[in-house]
C-alpha positions as CSV (number, residue, x, y, z in Angstrom):
1,M,-13.7,19.0,-8.3
2,M,-10.9,16.5,-8.6
3,V,-9.8,15.5,-12.1
4,H,-8.7,11.9,-12.7
5,D,-5.0,11.7,-13.7
6,P,-4.7,8.7,-16.0
7,Y,-0.9,8.6,-15.4
8,R,-1.1,8.3,-11.6
9,V,-1.7,4.7,-10.5
10,E,-2.4,3.7,-6.9
11,P,0.1,1.1,-5.7
12,R,-1.2,-2.5,-5.3
13,K,-2.0,-3.1,-1.6
14,P,-1.0,-6.5,-0.4
15,L,-3.7,-8.7,1.2
16,T,-3.4,-10.4,4.5
17,N,-3.7,-14.2,4.6
18,R,-7.2,-13.8,6.1
19,Q,-8.3,-11.4,3.3
20,R,-7.0,-13.8,0.7
21,L,-9.0,-16.7,2.2
22,Q,-12.1,-14.6,2.4
23,M,-11.7,-13.6,-1.3
24,F,-11.1,-17.2,-2.3
25,I,-14.3,-18.3,-0.5
26,R,-16.4,-15.4,-1.8
27,H,-15.5,-16.3,-5.4
28,K,-15.9,-20.1,-4.8
29,G,-12.3,-20.7,-5.8
30,I,-12.9,-19.7,-9.4
31,C,-10.4,-17.8,-11.5
32,C,-11.7,-14.4,-12.5
33,L,-9.7,-14.6,-15.8
34,C,-10.4,-18.1,-17.2
35,G,-13.3,-19.4,-15.1
36,H,-11.6,-22.6,-14.0
37,K,-11.1,-23.8,-10.5
38,I,-7.9,-22.7,-8.6
39,D,-5.7,-24.7,-6.3
40,G,-5.8,-22.1,-3.5
41,V,-2.7,-23.6,-1.8
42,R,-0.3,-23.6,-4.6
43,E,-1.4,-21.1,-7.3
44,M,-3.7,-18.4,-6.1
45,W,-3.0,-14.8,-7.0
46,D,-5.3,-11.8,-6.9
47,E,-6.4,-9.5,-9.7
48,H,-8.2,-6.2,-9.7
49,V,-11.5,-6.6,-11.5
50,N,-11.3,-2.9,-12.5
51,P,-7.6,-2.3,-13.0
52,L,-5.9,0.4,-11.0
53,W,-4.8,2.2,-14.1
54,L,-8.5,2.5,-15.1
55,N,-9.4,4.2,-11.9
56,G,-9.9,0.9,-10.0
57,D,-9.2,0.7,-6.3
58,N,-7.8,-1.8,-3.7
59,S,-11.1,-2.6,-2.1
60,A,-12.1,-6.2,-1.5
61,E,-15.0,-5.8,-3.9
62,N,-12.6,-4.9,-6.7
63,R,-10.4,-8.0,-6.2
64,A,-10.8,-11.6,-7.3
65,P,-8.7,-14.7,-7.3
66,A,-6.7,-15.7,-10.4
67,H,-4.2,-18.4,-11.4
68,A,-0.6,-17.3,-10.7
69,R,0.4,-18.1,-14.3
């Protein structure tokens, strides 16, 4: 049985342009933090819904668009 190590964090995996576009479309361009519309050309960033430090992963299902600021 593998024990979760809370001090080991998986590094953030960068998304390809295609993956970023698919994520933006899947979430209808809405920021996962504030709920407002994002300008996908100038300000999109991605966030982990369940943070890596809380045993989240880099899967597409665990990532959502957010404002860069």
